[in-house]
N, C-alpha and C positions, 0 to 999 in steps of 0.2 A: 684048849678049845673052849670058846665062850658059849654060854647058853643064851638063846634068844628069849627075851621076856615079852610075853604077849599081854597087852592090856585089854581086859574085857570091859567094855563100856556098857553100863546099865542103861536100858532104854527107858525113856520117860513114860509113865503110865498115868492116866487120868480116868476118873469115873464120871459118867454122864448119863443122859437119858436120850433114847432114840426119838427124834422128832419127825423123821420121814424116811421112807424106804424109796430111794431114788434110782432104781435100776435093779438088775438081777442080783448083783453081789455088792451093791453100794448102799450105805446108809448115811444119814446125817445125824451126828450126835451133838447135843447141846451140853456144854460143860459150864457150870456156874462157879464163880469164886467170890468170896467176900473179903473185903479189905477195909481198913479204917481210913476215912478221909483225913488228909493231913491237916486241914485247917479246921473243919467243923467237928471232927472226932465222932462222926456217925459212921455206921457200917454201910457200905455200898456194895450192891450185888451186880456183878458183870457177867454176862453170858457170852460165850464164844462157841461158834459152831464149827465142827470138824467133819470132813468127809472121811469115812472109814470103810475098810474092805471087810465084808462079811462073807467068808469063803463058802459057808454052807447055807446061806440065805435063811437063817433061822430067826433072826431078830425081827420084831414087830414094833410098831409105834407104841411108845410108852415103856418099853423095856429098859431096865437099868443095866448098863454095860460098862466094862472096863476096856479101854483101848490103849494101845502102845504105839510108839513111833516105829516106823519101818522105812525101807527104801521107797522112793517114789514109785507108785503103782500106776498112776495116771497123771493128768495135768493138775488135778486138785487133791488126789488121795495120797496122804503120807502117813496114815494111821491104819492099824489092823485091830480087829476085835479079838480080845484075849479071853474074856469071860463075860457071861451075861445070864439073864434069866433063862433063855432057851438056847443060847449059843454055846457051842462046845469049843474048848480051847484048842 
């Protein structure tokens, strides 16, 4: 009898800052990343905004949060709040 092997996929986690609370359980998180420009060798900062699900509605504007990937929760929400200043995991 063969054993089935299950592969556990680690979900991607990123840290960012809450920029707006756009609904009862939704927040917008700005995640910034720095990279070196290929030609000019200067560091460039890019900011990406993600819609995230805040189950307990505890996040406020300016909070530092950690979000992780999850299944699609709405048309634009694919991230869930894991930890934050006031958010519970």
